[in-house]
KOLVEXLUM-767884 format. One line per 8 residues: number of its first residue (from 1); their letters; for each residue x, z, y of C-alpha. Coordinates in steps of 0.2 Angstrom, whole numbers, plus 5000, padded with zeros to 4 digits. Layout:
BEGIN
NUM) A) X/Z/Y | ...
This chain:
BEGIN
1) XXXXXXXX) 5024/4760/5216 | 5018/4747/5203 | 5034/4752/5191 | 5027/4770/5192 | 5010/4766/5188 | 5015/4758/5174 | 5025/4773/5167 | 5010/4784/5170
9) XXXXXXXX) 4999/4773/5161 | 5012/4775/5146 | 5014/4791/5145 | 4996/4795/5146 | 4995/4782/5130 | 5009/4791/5122 | 5001/4809/5123 | 4984/4803/5119
17) XXXXXXXX) 4992/4795/5102 | 5000/4811/5099 | 4985/4821/5101 | 4975/4809/5090 | 4991/4811/5076 | 4989/4829/5077 | 4970/4831/5078 | 4964/4833/5061
25) XXXXXXXX) 4952/4817/5057 | 4936/4815/5046 | 4947/4805/5034 | 4960/4818/5033 | 4964/4820/5012 | 4968/4836/5015 | 4953/4842/5023 | 4943/4834/5009
33) XXXXXXXX) 4952/4845/4997 | 4947/4859/5009 | 4929/4855/5005 | 4932/4854/4987 | 4939/4871/4986 | 4923/4877/4995 | 4911/4867/4985 | 4920/4873/4968
41) XXXXXXXX) 4921/4890/4971 | 4903/4892/4976 | 4897/4881/4959 | 4910/4887/4948 | 4916/4903/4953 | 4924/4916/4940 | 4927/4929/4950 | 4914/4942/4941
49) XXXXXXXX) 4921/4938/4925 | 4939/4941/4930 | 4933/4958/4939 | 4924/4965/4921 | 4942/4959/4914 | 4954/4968/4924 | 4943/4981/4928 | 4931/4987/4917
57) XXXXXXXX) 4938/4981/4901 | 4956/4983/4904 | 4954/5002/4912 | 4967/5011/4921 | 4983/5005/4925 | 4995/5015/4929 | 5014/5008/4927 | 5022/5011/4910
65) XXXXXXXX) 5005/5016/4902 | 4998/5009/4888 | 4982/5003/4900 | 4996/4992/4910 | 5000/4983/4896 | 4983/4982/4891 | 4980/4974/4909 | 4995/4964/4908
73) XXXXXXXX) 4990/4957/4890 | 4971/4952/4897 | 4979/4944/4912 | 4991/4934/4905 | 4977/4927/4890 | 4966/4924/4904 | 4980/4911/4914 | 4984/4903/4895
81) XXXXXXXX) 4965/4899/4896 | 4966/4890/4912 | 4980/4881/4908 | 4995/4886/4918 | 5011/4883/4914 | 5024/4895/4909 | 5014/4909/4905 | 5022/4925/4900
89) XXXXXXXX) 5024/4946/4903 | 5043/4947/4909 | 5052/4962/4910 | 5055/4965/4929 | 5069/4979/4928 | 5072/4996/4921 | 5067/5013/4930 | 5071/5031/4927
97) XXXXXXXX) 5054/5038/4925 | 5045/5030/4911 | 5028/5030/4906 | 5014/5044/4908 | 4996/5045/4902 | 4982/5058/4904 | 4972/5063/4888 | 4960/5074/4896
105) XXXXXXXX) 4957/5083/4913 | 4945/5097/4912 | 4944/5113/4925 | 4930/5124/4930 | 4926/5140/4941 | 4921/5152/4929 | 4921/5168/4941 | 4912/5174/4950
113) XXXXXXXX) 4899/5161/4944 | 4902/5144/4935 | 4905/5129/4945 | 4911/5112/4939 | 4928/5105/4948 | 4934/5087/4948 | 4953/5088/4945 | 4965/5074/4948
121) XXXXXXXX) 4981/5081/4939 | 4998/5075/4948 | 5005/5060/4936 | 5023/5062/4928 | 5018/5082/4929 | 5016/5093/4914 | 5000/5098/4905 | 4992/5115/4900
129) XXXXXXXX) 4995/5115/4881 | 4977/5119/4878 | 4964/5128/4887 | 4970/5141/4900 | 4957/5153/4907 | 4963/5166/4919 | 4964/5173/4938 | 4968/5163/4952
137) XXXXXXXX) 4980/5167/4966 | 4981/5162/4983 | 4997/5159/4988 | 4999/5167/5007 | 5018/5170/5009 | 5025/5163/5026 | 5043/5167/5024 | 5058/5167/5014
145) XXXXXXXX) 5060/5186/5013 | 5043/5187/5007 | 5046/5173/4994 | 5062/5182/4989 | 5051/5197/4984 | 5039/5186/4974 | 5051/5180/4963 | 5046/5181/4943
153) XXXXXXXX) 5027/5186/4950 | 5019/5170/4951 | 5026/5164/4932 | 5013/5158/4920 | 4999/5160/4932 | 4987/5146/4942 | 4990/5147/4959 | 4980/5139/4973
161) XXXXXXXX) 4993/5131/4987 | 4990/5134/5005 | 4976/5123/5015 | 4983/5108/5022 | 4966/5100/5028 | 4953/5105/5040 | 4939/5094/5039 | 4930/5086/5057
169) XXXXXXXX) 4913/5079/5057 | 4917/5060/5058 | 4901/5050/5067 | 4909/5033/5064 | 4903/5021/5049 | 4910/5023/5033 | 4914/5006/5031 | 4923/4995/5045
177) XXXXXXXX) 4926/4976/5048 | 4937/4970/5063 | 4927/4963/5077 | 4932/4947/5086 | 4940/4957/5101 | 4949/4968/5089 | 4956/4952/5083 | 4961/4945/5099
185) XXXXXXXX) 4971/4960/5103 | 4979/4961/5087 | 4987/4943/5094 | 4994/4951/5107 | 5001/4968/5100 | 5018/4975/5110 | 5034/4976/5100 | 5034/4993/5094
193) XXXXXXXX) 5049/5004/5087 | 5049/5021/5078 | 5052/5036/5088 | 5065/5046/5080 | 5062/5066/5080 | 5073/5075/5092 | 5081/5088/5083 | 5074/5099/5068
201) XXXXXXXX) 5066/5117/5068 | 5076/5132/5064 | 5079/5135/5046 | 5070/5151/5036 | 5058/5154/5051 | 5043/5148/5042 | 5040/5141/5023 | 5037/5123/5022
209) XXXXXXXX) 5025/5116/5010 | 5038/5108/5001 | 5049/5126/5001 | 5033/5134/4992 | 5029/5120/4979 | 5047/5118/4973 | 5049/5137/4972 | 5032/5137/4960
217) XXXXXXXX) 5040/5124/4951 | 5054/5133/4948 | 5045/5151/4943 | 5036/5141/4931 | 5018/5144/4938 | 5007/5136/4922 | 4995/5128/4936 | 4999/5123/4953
225) XXXXXXXX) 4982/5118/4962 | 4985/5106/4979 | 4971/5102/4992 | 4969/5083/4994 | 4954/5073/4997 | 4937/5075/5005 | 4917/5072/5000 | 4923/5077/4986
233) XXXXXXXX) 4933/5064/4979 | 4950/5071/4975 | 4966/5060/4981 | 4977/5055/4963 | 4997/5057/4967 | 5014/5056/4959 | 5028/5067/4954 | 5046/5060/4954
241) XXXXXXXX) 5049/5064/4935 | 5065/5056/4929 | 5066/5056/4909 | 5075/5067/4904 | 5073/5079/4916 | 5062/5096/4910 | 5044/5095/4913 | 5038/5101/4929
249) XXXXXXXX) 5024/5114/4928 | 5006/5105/4928 | 4998/5102/4946 | 4982/5097/4951 | 4975/5090/4965 | 4956/5094/4970 | 4946/5091/4988 | 4947/5103/5003
257) XXXXXXXX) 4926/5107/4997 | 4934/5115/4980 | 4950/5121/4988 | 4941/5130/5002 | 4927/5139/4992 | 4941/5147/4981 | 4952/5152/4997 | 4937/5161/5006
265) XXXXXXXX) 4931/5171/4990 | 4948/5177/4987 | 4951/5181/5005 | 4935/5190/5006 | 4940/5202/4991 | 4932/5190/4976 | 4940/5189/4958 | 4940/5170/4958
273) XXXXXXXX) 4944/5165/4937 | 4948/5148/4930 | 4947/5138/4915 | 4959/5122/4915 | 4964/5110/4902 | 4975/5095/4906 | 4985/5085/4891 | 4995/5072/4896
281) XXXXXXXX) 5008/5060/4888 | 5024/5056/4892 | 5031/5039/4886 | 5050/5033/4885 | 5048/5015/4890 | 5060/5011/4903 | 5054/4994/4906 | 5044/4988/4920
289) XXXXXXXX) 5034/4971/4919 | 5025/4956/4930 | 5013/4943/4923 | 5020/4925/4929 | 5009/4907/4926 | 5010/4893/4936 | 5006/4873/4940 | 5022/4863/4938
297) XXXXXXXX) 5027/4852/4956 | 5026/4831/4952 | 5037/4826/4965 | 5054/4820/4958 | 5064/4830/4974 | 5053/4844/4978 | 5047/4849/4959 | 5059/4862/4956
305) XXXXXXXX) 5055/4871/4972 | 5043/4885/4973 | 5027/4891/4983 | 5023/4910/4976 | 5007/4918/4980 | 5005/4938/4970 | 4997/4954/4969 | 5000/4971/4961
313) XXXXXXXX) 4991/4974/4946 | 4997/4992/4942 | 4985/5008/4950 | 4983/5026/4945 | 4975/5037/4933 | 4958/5041/4934 | 4952/5025/4942 | 4951/5005/4936
321) XXXXXXXX) 4962/5002/4953 | 4947/4992/4958 | 4951/4989/4976 | 4968/4993/4974 | 4973/4980/4969 | 4963/4972/4955 | 4951/4965/4969 | 4966/4955/4975
329) XXXXXXXX) 4974/4951/4958 | 4957/4943/4953 | 4960/4933/4971 | 4975/4926/4964 | 4969/4923/4947 | 4954/4915/4954 | 4966/4903/4967 | 4975/4895/4953
337) XXXXXXXX) 4960/4893/4943 | 4951/4883/4958 | 4967/4873/4960 | 4968/4870/4941 | 4948/4865/4942 | 4952/4851/4957 | 4966/4845/4946 | 4980/4849/4960
345) XXXXXXXX) 4996/4841/4958 | 5006/4850/4970 | 5023/4841/4976 | 5031/4859/4972 | 5028/4872/4959 | 5014/4884/4963 | 5016/4901/4953 | 5008/4915/4951
353) XXXXXXXX) 5012/4934/4949 | 5004/4950/4947 | 5015/4963/4948 | 5017/4981/4942 | 5027/4995/4948 | 5020/4992/4966 | 5012/5009/4969 | 5030/5019/4963
361) XXXXXXXX) 5040/5010/4972 | 5037/4992/4975 | 5048/4989/4956 | 5040/4972/4948 | 5044/4963/4965 | 5061/4971/4967 | 5066/4966/4951 | 5060/4948/4952
369) XXXXXXXX) 5071/4948/4970 | 5086/4954/4961 | 5085/4943/4946 | 5081/4927/4954 | 5083/4927/4973 | 5096/4939/4980 | 5106/4955/4969 | 5109/4971/4976
377) XXXXXXXX) 5125/4966/4984 | 5116/4953/4995 | 5123/4938/4983 | 5110/4922/4985 | 5103/4918/4968 | 5096/4904/4957 | 5078/4904/4968 | 5085/4908/4985
385) XXXXXXXX) 5085/4891/4990 | 5069/4885/4979 | 5057/4897/4986 | 5046/4891/5002 | 5036/4905/5005 | 5029/4920/4996 | 5010/4923/5000 | 5003/4940/4995
393) XXXXXXXX) 4985/4951/4995 | 4986/4970/4994 | 4976/4979/5008 | 4961/4981/4999 | 4945/4973/4995 | 4939/4965/5012 | 4937/4948/5017 | 4954/4937/5023
401) XXXXXXXX) 4952/4937/5043 | 4969/4930/5046 | 4988/4930/5043 | 5004/4938/5051 | 5020/4927/5051 | 5031/4943/5049 | 5038/4939/5065 | 5043/4922/5060
409) XXXXXXXX) 5035/4916/5078 | 5040/4898/5072 | 5026/4897/5061 | 5013/4900/5072 | 5007/4883/5077 | 5006/4877/5059 | 4997/4894/5051 | 4985/4891/5066
417) XXXXXXXX) 4981/4872/5060 | 4978/4878/5042 | 4964/4893/5048 | 4955/4879/5057 | 4946/4872/5041 | 4939/4891/5039 | 4934/4896/5057 | 4917/4896/5051
425) XXXXXXXX) 4920/4908/5037 | 4930/4921/5049 | 4946/4918/5046 | 4952/4914/5064 | 4968/4925/5067 | 4988/4922/5066 | 4998/4938/5072 | 5016/4941/5072
433) XXXXXXXX) 5018/4958/5067 | 5028/4966/5052 | 5016/4971/5038 | 5024/4984/5027 | 5023/4995/5009 | 5019/4980/4998 | 5026/4967/4988 | 5029/4953/5002
441) XXXXXXXX) 5042/4965/5010 | 5054/4962/4995 | 5056/4947/4997 | 5054/4946/5016 | 5071/4957/5016 | 5079/4944/5004 | 5077/4931/5019 | 5062/4923/5010
449) XXXXXXXX) 5047/4917/5020 | 5034/4931/5015 | 5016/4934/5021 | 5003/4948/5019 | 4983/4942/5023 | 4975/4952/5038 | 4959/4960/5028 | 4944/4969/5034
457) XXXXXXXX) 4947/4988/5031 | 4930/4992/5023 | 4931/5009/5015 | 4949/5007/5011 | 4954/5025/5018 | 4941/5033/5005 | 4945/5022/4990 | 4963/5017/4988
465) XXXXXXXX) 4972/5031/4977 | 4956/5040/4975 | 4946/5044/4959 | 4931/5034/4965 | 4943/5017/4964 | 4929/5007/4952 | 4920/4990/4954 | 4906/4996/4959
473) XXXXXXXX) 4912/4999/4979 | 4919/4978/4976 | 4911/4965/4987 | 4914/4950/4975 | 4908/4936/4989 | 4923/4942/4998 | 4936/4939/4984 | 4927/4921/4982
481) XXXXXXXX) 4932/4919/5001 | 4951/4925/4998 | 4952/4916/4984 | 4949/4900/4992 | 4962/4903/5008 | 4976/4908/4997 | 4972/4893/4986 | 4971/4882/5004
489) XXXXXXXX) 4989/4891/5010 | 4997/4887/4992 | 4993/4870/4991 | 4996/4865/5008 | 5015/4874/5008 | 5018/4866/4992 | 5015/4847/5000 | 5025/4849/5015
497) XXXXXXXX) 5040/4838/5015 | 5050/4853/5020 | 5052/4872/5016 | 5045/4884/5029 | 5056/4887/5043 | 5064/4904/5040 | 5069/4919/5051 | 5091/4919/5048
């Protein structure tokens, strides 16, 4: 009995000491660093300066354009001002599309009355070779038989594509943030798989939208007009051009409001006429780039290992890419400024990379991975065993509310501990799911621990990939918050005794 009592006391003492060892202390030097990061951001933030630099001053930044090169150069010069090491613009890879620039975009209805429209030309389609003034034809054929009868009719004409949108009044707020309940529900999302389509529709029964578009491209219509976007804000899109191919006819996106107006007028017997002038330039640059800078590690054994934080810098024509994705590129740059300001000397090297080519297929990060991590044949390369983690920021201008382990559940206890100093700022949540469609995916697929932060949606659906994506719609305080979190995760990962656990 006495032995059992003594053994019980020993167990209690062991667990008490263990708990004390793992519980944050007011004397924890890392918590001191956390407080310094927050204080430095409050006192010395350069977020507003960086936003002006990479939004207003840099301008549009479509991959392969002169604006993209201008933006890369401005980012590189600012990284050098911070005193980062090995700062450079580096080639990621070659690609077959080349660059494209919009020089002029004008469109107005001139009959039955005048009304100016806001055109968003489809990138990598052709221009109009001067001002066109002509009648508009609404495409209404629905079968292959009707299509065959129309061969030659639409050549050189302005064609309004069939309507694809049905606007519904929405009583939800335009901008949203995650509630505590929603964040809690994210932690327990079920494992799901994509449902496969059961069978294909019979061919040649009805024309698909792509059937019509292919037909008009082959017929060499003068202008093809798409309905895409609402609130009088057109969506911007791309055509998969390949250098050396014949240039596709001019294609323009307009909003559902303007499309609906012309469609109704034509269907009621009115003659609708447009003036259109689109001037574009194709650039034969086969290269995609990214911008790199780093803080060197100091540990003799670990200094060659890497922690990478990144965001894509490329965007779309007709906007400055503020919410997608300058806001997060600025967050990455500001995170590095915080680390330099505090004279952080990490064990591992902390590297920042601002990618080009994300919007056109993740080409910047793919090029990096294929050069340094794992090639297209699956062979491990020089940095495969050196990278501890890659942290990505891309999901709009919202505040970081948590992070996903990308289904690497072994990291949950570690990441939860790292969120604790920031619970008072709303950064509380660790979830297990695969985030997709951004640059961390290329690292994850190569076997590197790679993560995307959970961000409040705000106006993501209205601003991203649209002509309204400018600095005015950003919340600089969100970026300041996000920069602190990225600096903290980079610092903590760089100073671990071991690299992060991998899924494979």
